[in-house]
N, C-alpha and C positions, 0 to 999 in steps of 0.2 A: 517302394510301391509303384506298380506302373500304372501310366495314364496314357490315352491315346494322344500321341504327340502332335497329330494334325489338327486338333481342336485349339482354339484361341481362347476361349472363355470358358472357366471352369464355375458351375452354379452350385452351390451348397444349401442344403436345408440346414436350419439352425439347431432344433431339438433333436438330439440323439443321433446327430450326424457330426456335427462340429463340437458339441459338448454333450454330457448327459444332462437330459431335462431334470432327471430325478434329483440332481445336485441343487437346482433352483428350486424345485417343489419343497424338499425338506428344509430349506432355508427359510420358505415362506410360511411353512407349517410351525416351525420353530418360533418364528415372530409371532404368529397367530397364538400360539401356546402361551407365550409370555404375556400377550395381551389378555388373554382370558384369565390366566391366573392372576395377573395385576388387577383387573377390574372386579373378577367374582371371588377371588381368593382360592377358588378351587374349580377344576381339579388341578393338582401339581403339573406346572407345564412339562416335566419329563415323562408322566404318564400319558398326557395328551399327545405328545409328541410320538411317543413309542406306538400308540395306537394308530394315529395316522400314518406312520412309516411301515407298519404292519399292513395296513388297509392298502396302501399303496403298492406294497410289494406283492400283496395276494388278489386283491379286487381291482386295483387301478384307481384312477382318479373318481370315477363315476360315484356319484352319492356319497362321497366321502365326508363331506361336511354333514350331511343328513346322519349317517351313522355314528360320528363322533357326538355330534348334538344329543341324539337318542341315548347313546352309551353314557354321557357324562352329564346331561341334564342341563346344559346351558341354555339359554334363552336363543331362539330362532333368529330374533334381530341383530345377531352377530354375523349372519351369513353375507350382510353386505360388507363389514369389515374384511371378511375373510376373502370375498371376491375383490375387494379393493386392493388387498394386499398382494394378489396375483398380478395386477396392473401396476402399482407402483411402489413395490416394497424396496426399501434400501436395505440390501444384503449386508451381512456382517462379513462374507466371505466372497472373494472374487470366484467367478465360473471357469475352470480350467478346460482348454481344449484338449481333446483326445490326443494322445501322444502320435498316433498314425496321421491324423490330420496335421499337426504340426510339421511332421515329416514331409507329408504330401504338399503341403503350402510351401514349404521351402524348396522343394524340388521344382513346384510350379513358378514361383517367382525367379528360380535359376534359368529356367527356361523361356523366361519372359511372357508368361500366361496370365491373362487377367482372372482375378479371382473375385468373385461376390456372393453374397447369400440372397437367397429368394425364400423367405419363410412366410409360412401360412399360420393362419391364427389371428386373434385379437391383435391388431397392429401395434397397440398401447402397450399390451404385455409381451410381444416380442421385441419391441424398442427397449423395455425396461432390461429384458434379458441381455440385449447386446450391449447396454451400458456397463454391465458387470463381468461381460466375458474379459478375461485376460487375453487380448490378442497379441500381446508380445511385439514382435516387430513388424507384424502385418497389419497392425492397426490403423496407420495412415494411408494402406493401400487398398483396403477391402471396401466396397460399397455394399450397402443394405437395400433391399428392395422387398417390399411386403405385398404378397400375392393377393391377399384379401382385399387390399386397397385398389390394387390394379384391377381386380375383377370388378369390384363395385363401381369402378370410372370406366368399365366396359372396354378395358385394354387388355388385349391378349398377351400375357407376360414373355412366351417365348418371342414374339414380333418386337415387343417393346425392348427387350434385353439386346436383340440382334441391332437393333437401330441406335440404342445407348452406346453400344461398344463398336459401332460401325464394321459388323461382320456379318456374314450369312447364317441363318438359323442352323444350317449343318455344322456350322464351325463351334457350336455350343455345346458343352457336355454337362449333363446334370448328374450331380452326385447327390445320391439319398439313400 
């Protein structure tokens, strides 16, 4: 994979760039379905997971809980549990980097480039994802930044990263 060699810092988004976001969501849905089956005894976990996976594949995340709740008739009160799982789920499986990202990280590391993550979305949910990514040999060298947190603090992310890595803004390459 080719990369602009004149750049010094390579900034990656997390979801669907470094790993498939779907891998995270399906594990959250699995945990939620187990919780519902354990709490209510119905629907069977496998049926709810299948429904949620199908919804995700064909309609996306939007209104997934509401459609599942209407279809299976469980109480609306479980929405809080569903949302909480997105933020602090303890996943049964690690999240694996895309193979081409592993290759690119290796090439960047060999070329003595800085690699970091600048991810958008709920910082707590994104941090939870970061904890479960199998970073392999890169785990100790990749810094993670949260775009929403920087923006909330009225910090321009590109300027912040340039200062953080002591480079000019033109020396930063975004990979998304």
